VOBA-481950 format. One record per residue (C-alpha): residue in three letters; residue number from 1; x negated, z negated, y negated. Coordinates in steps of 0.02 Angstrom, whole numbers, plus 50000, padded with zeros to 5 digits. Example, Ala and Ser with C-alpha at 12.3 -4.5 7.8 and 13.67 -1.06 7.14 Angstrom:
BEGIN
   residu   num       x       z       y
      ALA     1   49385   49610   50225
      SER     2   49316   49643   50053
***
This chain:
BEGIN
   residu   num       x       z       y
      MET     1   50143   49523   49485
      THR     2   50154   49530   49293
      ASP     3   50057   49639   49174
      SER     4   49940   49505   49127
      ASN     5   49894   49453   49297
      THR     6   49731   49496   49379
      PHE     7   49715   49471   49569
      GLU     8   49602   49483   49712
      TYR     9   49639   49635   49817
      ASP    10   49632   49601   50008
      GLU    11   49675   49775   50086
      PHE    12   49705   49688   50258
      SER    13   49841   49567   50195
      TYR    14   49986   49686   50190
      PHE    15   50013   49743   50370
      PHE    16   50149   49615   50403
      GLU    17   50250   49697   50264
      ASN    18   50231   49873   50339
      ALA    19   50288   49799   50510
      ALA    20   50432   49704   50436
      GLU    21   50502   49858   50343
      PHE    22   50506   49965   50501
      ASP    23   50551   49825   50625
      LEU    24   50390   49838   50717
      PRO    25   50329   49694   50820
      TYR    26   50196   49589   50733
      ASP    27   50146   49452   50850
      ALA    28   49964   49465   50794
      ALA    29   49873   49540   50653
      PRO    30   49792   49708   50699
      VAL    31   49608   49732   50729
      VAL    32   49555   49836   50578
      ARG    33   49379   49854   50493
      ARG    34   49298   49958   50353
      GLU    35   49170   50085   50411
      ARG    36   49048   50178   50301
      ILE    37   48946   50333   50344
      GLU    38   48818   50419   50232
      VAL    39   48863   50598   50226
      GLU    40   48718   50650   50112
      ALA    41   48581   50546   50018
      GLY    42   48664   50409   49923
      ARG    43   48842   50468   49951
      TRP    44   48960   50376   50080
      VAL    45   49122   50416   50156
      SER    46   49230   50262   50205
      ALA    47   49367   50242   50350
      LEU    48   49479   50117   50420
      ARG    49   49446   50087   50606
      TRP    50   49592   50025   50706
      GLY    51   49556   49939   50867
      ASP    52   49401   49891   50964
      GLY    53   49379   50052   51069
      THR    54   49309   50223   51033
      PRO    55   49440   50310   50916
      GLU    56   49555   50419   51014
      ILE    57   49644   50489   50848
      VAL    58   49574   50542   50682
      LEU    59   49693   50536   50531
      LEU    60   49657   50629   50370
      HIS    61   49777   50588   50221
      GLY    62   49837   50707   50085
      GLY    63   49769   50731   49915
      ALA    64   49785   50584   49794
      GLN    65   49813   50469   49938
      ASN    66   49696   50360   50045
      ALA    67   49683   50300   50225
      HIS    68   49815   50160   50203
      THR    69   49958   50291   50195
      TRP    70   49938   50284   50387
      ASP    71   49959   50098   50405
      THR    72   50131   50093   50481
      VAL    73   50097   50245   50586
      ALA    74   49939   50156   50650
      LEU    75   50038   49993   50683
      ALA    76   50175   50092   50782
      LEU    77   50024   50172   50890
      ARG    78   49948   50006   50935
      PRO    79   49846   49971   51045
      LEU    80   49776   50154   51026
      SER    81   49605   50156   50930
      ILE    82   49612   50259   50772
      LEU    83   49497   50317   50632
      ALA    84   49581   50347   50470
      ILE    85   49463   50423   50345
      ASP    86   49466   50413   50153
      LEU    87   49429   50596   50098
      PRO    88   49284   50620   49972
      GLY    89   49339   50558   49801
      HIS    90   49486   50456   49875
      GLY    91   49514   50272   49924
      HIS    92   49346   50182   49952
      SER    93   49247   50344   49982
      ASP    94   49115   50404   49851
      GLY    95   49155   50547   49741
      PRO    96   49137   50718   49809
      GLY    97   48970   50811   49821
      ALA    98   48926   50960   49699
      ALA    99   49009   51087   49817
      GLN   100   49175   50998   49824
      ARG   101   49179   50967   49634
      ARG   102   49146   51149   49602
      GLU   103   49256   51221   49736
      ARG   104   49392   51086   49759
      SER   105   49413   51159   49939
      PRO   106   49466   51101   50109
      ALA   107   49309   51177   50178
      ALA   108   49204   51071   50062
      ALA   109   49298   50911   50112
      ALA   110   49284   50960   50301
      ALA   111   49097   50961   50286
      ASP   112   49097   50773   50242
      VAL   113   49233   50734   50370
      ALA   114   49130   50823   50507
      VAL   115   48982   50705   50477
      ALA   116   49101   50550   50480
      ILE   117   49191   50607   50643
      ARG   118   49021   50650   50735
      GLU   119   48962   50473   50690
      LEU   120   49116   50367   50715
      ALA   121   49241   50459   50825
      PRO   122   49147   50606   50913
      ASP   123   49263   50595   51072
      ALA   124   49424   50589   50973
      ALA   125   49564   50688   51073
      MET   126   49664   50732   50921
      VAL   127   49646   50757   50724
      VAL   128   49804   50735   50627
      GLY   129   49805   50797   50445
      MET   130   49937   50780   50314
      SER   131   49950   50903   50157
      PHE   132   49768   50930   50089
      GLY   133   49711   50826   50245
      GLY   134   49794   50954   50356
      LEU   135   49714   51093   50268
      THR   136   49545   51011   50281
      ALA   137   49585   50986   50471
      ILE   138   49611   51173   50490
      ALA   139   49444   51203   50402
      LEU   140   49361   51076   50510
      ALA   141   49443   51146   50666
      ASP   142   49373   51319   50622
      SER   143   49200   51266   50584
      ALA   144   49175   51132   50708
      PRO   145   49303   51156   50851
      ASP   146   49212   51032   50958
      LEU   147   49279   50896   50846
      VAL   148   49459   50950   50847
      ARG   149   49524   50954   51024
      ARG   150   49703   50945   50967
      LEU   151   49772   50973   50796
      LEU   152   49928   50900   50722
      LEU   153   49976   50964   50545
      VAL   154   50089   50856   50441
      ASP   155   50203   50953   50328
      VAL   156   50077   51084   50271
      LEU   157   50020   51262   50315
      PRO   158   49906   51378   50229
      GLY   159   49999   51503   50117
      LEU   160   50138   51389   50060
      LYS   161   50224   51433   49900
      SER   162   50163   51359   49743
      GLU   163   50336   51317   49678
      HIS   164   50377   51204   49831
      SER   165   50224   51092   49787
      ARG   166   50258   51077   49594
      HIS   167   50332   50901   49608
      ILE   168   50169   50845   49696
      VAL   169   50061   50925   49565
      ASP   170   50159   50855   49420
      PHE   171   50143   50680   49492
      VAL   172   49959   50693   49527
      ASN   173   49917   50772   49361
      GLY   174   49986   50628   49260
      PRO   175   49898   50503   49143
      VAL   176   49717   50454   49196
      THR   177   49751   50273   49154
      PHE   178   49910   50159   49140
      ALA   179   49922   50012   49022
      SER   180   50003   49896   49155
      PHE   181   50051   49883   49336
      ASP   182   50239   49903   49284
      GLU   183   50195   50067   49204
      ILE   184   50114   50145   49354
      LEU   185   50248   50072   49466
      ALA   186   50383   50148   49360
      ARG   187   50305   50320   49362
      THR   188   50283   50309   49555
      MET   189   50462   50259   49579
      GLY   190   50523   50399   49471
      PHE   191   50438   50525   49582
      ASN   192   50481   50436   49744
      PRO   193   50670   50386   49731
      THR   194   50700   50379   49914
      ARG   195   50558   50249   49952
      SER   196   50586   50058   49938
      GLU   197   50503   49973   49785
      SER   198   50407   49855   49902
      SER   199   50327   50002   50000
      LEU   200   50279   50084   49830
      ARG   201   50200   49923   49763
      ARG   202   50103   49903   49919
      GLY   203   50050   50089   49906
      ILE   204   49991   50065   49728
      LEU   205   49888   49917   49769
      HIS   206   49794   50018   49907
      ASN   207   49783   50171   49794
      ALA   208   49740   50104   49617
      LEU   209   49614   49990   49531
      GLN   210   49640   49867   49392
      LEU   211   49504   49893   49255
      GLU   212   49420   49755   49154
      ASP   213   49539   49786   49005
      GLY   214   49691   49756   49124
      SER   215   49739   49942   49134
      TRP   216   49757   50034   49289
      VAL   217   49682   50192   49362
      TRP   218   49718   50290   49527
      ARG   219   49570   50270   49643
      HIS   220   49569   50465   49655
      SER   221   49564   50484   49463
      ARG   222   49425   50358   49434
      TRP   223   49299   50501   49438
      ARG   224   49382   50573   49291
      LEU   225   49337   50420   49194
      ASP   226   49153   50452   49237
      ASP   227   49149   50636   49181
      ALA   228   49100   50639   48998
      ALA   229   49131   50827   48994
      GLY   230   49309   50804   49037
      PRO   231   49417   50788   49196
      SER   232   49329   50816   49356
      ASN   233   49399   50901   49510
      ALA   234   49392   50751   49617
      GLY   235   49561   50724   49693
      GLU   236   49654   50827   49557
      ALA   237   49774   50966   49602
      ALA   238   49755   51115   49495
      PRO   239   49920   51175   49412
      PRO   240   49967   51319   49523
      GLN   241   50031   51482   49446
      PRO   242   50216   51525   49480
      SER   243   50261   51611   49640
      THR   244   50090   51614   49711
      ARG   245   50038   51560   49890
      LEU   246   49909   51423   49903
      HIS   247   49757   51415   50017
      THR   248   49779   51585   50095
      GLU   249   49590   51584   50139
      LEU   250   49646   51466   50291
      VAL   251   49785   51585   50356
      GLU   252   49662   51677   50468
      PRO   253   49564   51524   50524
      LEU   254   49727   51442   50578
      ALA   255   49776   51597   50674
      ARG   256   49615   51602   50775
      LEU   257   49613   51420   50826
      ALA   258   49610   51401   51013
      MET   259   49660   51216   51033
      PRO   260   49837   51157   51040
      VAL   261   49917   51144   50877
      LEU   262   50076   51053   50832
      LEU   263   50169   51057   50661
      ALA   264   50265   50908   50600
      ARG   265   50384   50973   50465
      GLY   266   50497   50875   50351
      LEU   267   50664   50952   50317
      ARG   268   50719   50867   50156
      PRO   269   50697   50968   49995
      ASP   270   50542   50878   49941
      SER   271   50445   50957   50089
      VAL   272   50329   51090   50037
      LEU   273   50376   51206   50182
      ARG   274   50525   51320   50216
      ASP   275   50589   51418   50355
      ASP   276   50484   51569   50315
      ASP   277   50326   51466   50320
      GLU   278   50364   51406   50493
      ALA   279   50409   51587   50545
      HIS   280   50238   51650   50485
      MET   281   50152   51514   50577
      ARG   282   50247   51555   50738
      GLN   283   50204   51735   50720
      ARG   284   50023   51718   50689
      LEU   285   50004   51568   50812
      PRO   286   50144   51590   50944
      ASP   287   50079   51447   51060
      ALA   288   50094   51323   50919
      ALA   289   50239   51189   50936
      VAL   290   50350   51120   50794
      VAL   291   50442   50956   50775
      HIS   292   50570   50937   50635
      PHE   293   50599   50767   50540
      ASP   294   50774   50774   50465
      GLU   295   50750   50621   50361
      ALA   296   50582   50654   50293
      GLY   297   50508   50755   50151
      HIS   298   50329   50796   50125
      SER   299   50265   50624   50166
      ILE   300   50327   50605   50341
      GLN   301   50207   50460   50371
      GLY   302   50298   50362   50236
      ASP   303   50480   50418   50266
      MET   304   50483   50421   50460
      PRO   305   50318   50334   50518
      VAL   306   50387   50265   50678
      GLU   307   50452   50434   50730
      LEU   308   50290   50520   50682
      ALA   309   50200   50393   50786
      THR   310   50304   50439   50932
      THR   311   50269   50621   50908
      ILE   312   50078   50587   50892
      ARG   313   50085   50481   51056
      ARG   314   50174   50624   51149
      PHE   315   50052   50756   51093
      LEU   316   49905   50643   51138
      ALA   317   49986   50613   51312
      GLU   318   49989   50799   51336
      SER   319   49797   50801   51320
      VAL   320   49774   50688   51471
      GLY   321   49928   50733   51564
***
């Protein structure tokens, strides 16, 4: 791709690359289709549905990501049926409703997610949430426990320290638009030095749009372009104050959850969690389990997707064992 090129985006044409990068078998293309559900009048949430059966697992991506962040995990989990949701204001979903624009909260996102799960995956045995998607899953499990029979959190806990997520906030709160694909790729590579260029190119194609003038905008930032009054709250991470703890409103909801909970924690420095975060969770939720991923940072689904899929499969097996 060169800066002058335009192209037709086919979101289902890259799966063989995911499989090749992680040595996964690819004897046939996966069965994947787009689903849409109206969460309120005129506003829709989109999702990827993997497999022909009723979804057994629901996947919620992190802030500024989209459902395709789970592609390699989903490939490694075949033939399980999966629903990977684009959170409001992300991916192919419409922008967030008034409550989420105002509050920018996991609880507001969870309200939309609940509608989508009740329609598309009401019998799912597990919800997996990464980063903001994990916080959304906690809010969902607290407000609609019938939809979250098992909860797997990927490198996130309420009350995490703001300084440990600074690198993520700095990346998300970058330019609204980029003059070229090379520019958006260079910035992404600068913030993700351990990832392959091919995987980052693929991720950008799933997570960005080329505008009519040839420039590029993140899908989660496109709502900022439509807000004449200034940047909207859709998909943007507010700059945290130094030495504060984030999303403490979900500490108590997590502690009172009755379903099995598993934390997948990356151990590289770019994880947002530290030993004290894990210790606090174990104190408040002593029955929860933890799995460490030595070679992963915050985005375990990108750094160690096959190993994460194995953890998901084992956790799921416990629900039917």
